[in-house]
C-alpha positions in Angstrom: 139.4 103.6 123.0 137.1 100.9 124.2 138.1 97.2 123.7 136.5 94.9 121.1 134.4 92.2 122.7 132.7 89.4 121.9 128.5 90.2 122.2 125.8 88.6 122.1 125.7 85.6 119.7 129.5 85.7 119.5 130.3 88.6 117.1 133.0 90.5 117.7 132.3 94.5 118.5 131.5 97.4 120.8 129.1 100.1 120.5 129.5 102.7 118.0 130.0 106.2 119.8 127.8 108.9 117.9 128.9 111.1 115.4 126.7 113.5 112.9 129.2 112.6 110.4 128.5 108.9 110.1 125.4 107.5 109.0 123.7 104.4 111.4 124.8 102.2 108.7 127.7 99.9 109.9 129.4 98.9 106.3 130.0 101.9 104.2 131.7 101.5 100.9 134.1 104.2 99.5 134.2 104.0 95.7 136.7 106.6 94.0 135.9 108.6 91.2 137.9 111.2 88.8 135.7 113.8 89.4 134.1 113.7 92.7 131.5 116.6 91.7 130.3 115.2 88.7 130.3 111.4 91.1 127.7 113.4 93.6 125.5 114.9 90.9 125.2 111.8 88.9 124.6 109.5 91.4 121.9 111.7 92.9 120.5 112.5 89.9 120.3 108.8 88.3 120.3 106.6 91.6 118.2 109.1 93.6 121.1 109.0 96.6 121.2 112.0 98.7 124.7 114.3 100.0 125.5 114.4 103.6 128.1 116.5 103.7 131.3 117.3 101.1 134.7 118.0 102.0 135.7 120.2 99.3 136.0 118.8 95.8 137.3 115.6 96.9 135.4 113.6 99.1 131.3 113.3 100.1 129.0 110.7 101.8 125.9 110.6 99.9 123.2 109.0 101.8 121.6 105.7 100.2 117.7 105.7 100.5 116.3 103.1 102.8 119.2 103.6 105.6 122.5 103.4 103.1 125.8 105.4 102.8 128.4 105.5 100.4 131.5 107.4 100.3 132.4 109.4 96.8 136.3 110.0 97.1 139.2 110.8 94.5 142.5 108.6 94.4 145.1 111.2 94.9 144.1 111.6 98.7 142.3 109.0 99.4 143.0 105.4 101.2 140.4 103.5 99.4 141.7 100.9 96.6 141.1 102.8 92.9 139.2 100.7 90.5 135.8 99.3 89.8 133.5 97.8 92.3 130.2 96.3 92.6 127.9 97.5 95.3 124.6 96.3 95.9 121.6 98.2 97.5 117.8 97.4 97.8 115.3 99.5 96.8 111.6 99.2 97.7 110.7 99.1 93.7 113.2 98.4 91.9 111.1 98.5 88.1 110.5 102.2 89.1 114.1 102.7 90.2 115.3 101.0 86.6 113.2 103.0 84.8 114.7 106.5 86.7 118.0 105.4 86.0 117.0 104.7 82.6 115.7 107.8 82.3 118.8 109.7 83.8 121.1 108.1 81.0 122.6 105.3 83.0 124.2 102.2 81.6 121.9 99.0 82.3 124.1 96.1 82.3 121.3 93.8 83.2 117.6 94.4 82.9 115.6 94.1 86.3 114.9 89.8 86.5 113.4 87.6 88.9 115.7 85.2 91.1 114.7 82.3 92.5 116.2 83.6 96.1 113.3 86.2 96.2 115.0 89.3 94.9 114.2 90.9 91.9 117.2 92.8 90.7 118.8 95.1 87.9 122.6 96.1 87.1 124.0 99.4 86.2 127.2 101.0 85.3 127.7 104.8 86.7 130.7 107.4 85.7 132.9 106.0 87.3 132.8 102.2 85.8 131.7 101.0 89.2 129.0 98.3 88.9 125.3 99.0 91.2 122.7 96.1 91.8 119.5 97.0 92.9 117.6 94.6 94.0 113.6 94.2 95.7 112.8 91.4 97.7 109.6 89.7 96.5 109.4 86.8 98.5 110.9 85.4 102.0 112.8 82.2 101.4 115.6 80.3 103.6 118.1 79.6 101.7 117.3 76.0 101.8 114.3 76.7 99.2 116.6 77.5 96.7 119.2 75.3 96.9 121.5 77.4 99.7 122.4 76.9 103.3 121.7 78.8 106.6 124.5 79.7 108.1 124.5 80.5 112.2 123.9 84.2 111.7 121.1 83.3 109.9 119.6 80.6 112.5 120.7 82.7 115.5 118.1 85.3 114.2 115.3 83.4 113.9 
């Protein structure tokens, strides 16, 4: 086991070992559904996700276009917390994504809207009650441009 060390920028971490079962994503939400098979089909159809792998009818990993990933699991055999969660996904065209989700019967919680921090977003609910916020960058703004404050991680990336 590699010990965690303080790396560039003061962040803790060790280089990850390559494993084709795991995506390149660093953060991978785990969401529970009573019917994993139905959730896989629904999420792939409504939101354009793609199945990476499946373990029987109780767990799967779905690729989110653009480089993300989400784990779909059932509550009986998983250590993931059961309940409703909210996940944000970046997409290249929020309006087209919204139209696709509506056409597939997704419950829309908020229609596409522009926000002062440079994002256009909409929100939907899936068959498991989880909330999905889809966002498209429409402007490159510093947090100070809309009333926020840049933190050390953002300042260090410039």
